[in-house]
N, C-alpha and C positions, 0 to 999 in steps of 0.2 A: 718406295714403300707404298703399298696401296692404301687409299684413303677410304674409310668407312662411308657409306651413304646413309643418311638418316631415313628412317621408315615413315616419318611424318614431317611435314614442312608447315609450321604454323602461319596463319595469315596475320602476321605481326608487322608488316610493312618494312621488314628489314631485308637488306640483301644477303646473299649467301656469306659474303665476306664479313659483314656486320654481325651476323649471328654466330659465326665461327669465332670471332675475336672478342666475344663477351667474356668477362672474368667469371670464374666458376666458384660456387660453394660446394664443397665436397665433404661427405661424411663417411667415414670408415667405422663400422660398428659390428656387433656380433660377439659371441662368446669365445671364438677361436683366436689364438695368437696371430700375429702378423699385421694388425691394423696400423700401428706406428711404423713398422718397417715399410710398409706399402706407401705411407705418406712421405716418408723420408726418400723413398725411390723416386717419387714425383718430385721432390725437392732437388734431387740430383739433375733431373731433366730441366727444372726451372733454372738452376745455376748454370748449366750449360748454355741456356737461352739468354743469359745475362740478366736475370731477374734477381734483385736482392732478396735474400732469405731471411725471414724472422722466424725463429722457433720459440715457442712459449710452452714449456714443459711443466704440466700441472701433475700433482699427485706423486710421482716417483720422487724418491729422496734427492735433494740438491747435492748430496755427496756421492751419488751414484753416476759414474761417468760411462754412459752406454756407448757401444761401438759406433752408432751412427753419429753421436756427438763428435767423437774424434775425428771421424772421417769429414764430416762437414766443416769442423773448425779448420782442418788441414786445408780443405778446398778455400776456406775464407783467406788463409795465409798465401795460397797460391795466388788468389786474386790480388792480394796487396803487393805481391812480388812482381807479378807478370801482367796484371790488368786482365787476365782470362778470366772468364766466368763472371761472378758477381760477389759482393760482400755477404758475409754470413754472420748473424747475430743469434746468440743462444741464451734465452732467459730461462732461469729455474725458479719455480713458484712454490715456496714452502720446503718442508723437511720430510716429505714422505708421509703425509698425514693420512693417506687411506691404508697403506700397507702397514705403518707403525702406529697404531692407535695410542698415542700418549700425550701428555700435556693438555693445554687448554685448547680445546677444538674451536672455540670462538675466535682465537687468534688465527687459526688456520683459515677459517671462513673469511676473516678480514684480509688475509694474505691473497686468497684466491680472488676476492672482489677487487683488490688493488691490482692484481695481475690482469683482470678483465679491463679495468680502468686504463691501464697502460696500453692494452691492445686497442681500445677506442681511440685513445690519442694517436697512436701510430696510424690506425686507418684514417683518421681524419686528416693526418699530414701526409698520407700516401708515402710512408717511409719504406714499404717493402713492396716487392712485386708478388711475393709468394709467402704465405703464412701457414706454419704448422702449428695448431693449437692441440697439442698432444695431451690426451686423456682429459680433454676439457668437458666431455660429457658428465663426468662425476660432479664437479662443482655445481652443474645445472641440476643433476638429479638430487643432490642433497639440499638444494634451496640456497646455496651460497650465492649463486649468480641467477638473476631472472631471466628465464627463457624467452619470454616475449621480448625483452630488451635486447638480447642477443639477436634474435631473428630480425628485429626492426633495424639494429645498427648495421648488421651485414647486408641487409636488403638495400640500404641507403648508403653504402660505402661509396666513396667517390672513386674516380679514375679506373685504373686497371689493376686490380688486386685479387689474386687467387687466394682462397682460404680453404684449408683442409682441417677438419676436426676429427679426432679419433676418440675412441672409448666405447665401452659396453653401454647398452640401454640408452640409446639416443633418444631424446624426447620426440614424439610424434610431430610436434610443431616444427622442430629442427629438421626432421626428415622431409617434411612437406616442403619446406622452404629451399631445401638443397637442390642443385642441379644434377648431382651425381651422388648415389648412395650405395655403397657396397657393404653387404652383411656377410661376415666371415663365419662360417658354420663348421664345427669340428665333424670330421669324418673319422679321423684316427690321430692319436697323439702318444708320444713315448711315455708321458706320465701314466697312461692307462696300463702300462706294463711295469709301473714303479720307478721309471727312470726320471731323475730330476733334471732341471734345466742345466745347460752346459755353456761354457765360453765359445763365442763364435756362432752361437745359435740364439740364445735367448738374451745374450748381452755382448 
């Protein structure tokens, strides 16, 4: 497989190998669907490379079992049986507090903050090699989690830990701190023609 060549080589004193092997902070944002799906695709590659996977799913209902969850949990079971790949852990934070606005929103904010605290603990312990913080831009946007604290924690994370954050309206401070930022822009969508989401495509 051909390897891409960087257009710019910074004068940072690092060798090519050292620069290549730095852990990345990745942000998938934008108004179009596919942000989480792209992150889970990266998680599949990380699993194949033997990196323990930690998924922290914010916002979506804890009762909603998305297709990627089933697939990654199955891969975790494959690892337990055969040693192939890596372990997979899937955390659900809250009960769908953005899509289903009901109940005490202060509780949802507290749940989101505790979810972030768990991520901080896991980063400090270097528990995973690859993190998916799914829909994590929303707790930051709503002020439930402090953006500057997130940026500082991720910048200072020890060891080798890739982190991918998904969600719309990524804060400019997070975008600035990230190594890779992808913005998904809608060109065309079935909903434009009145078609609702369907199994195998949206979930």
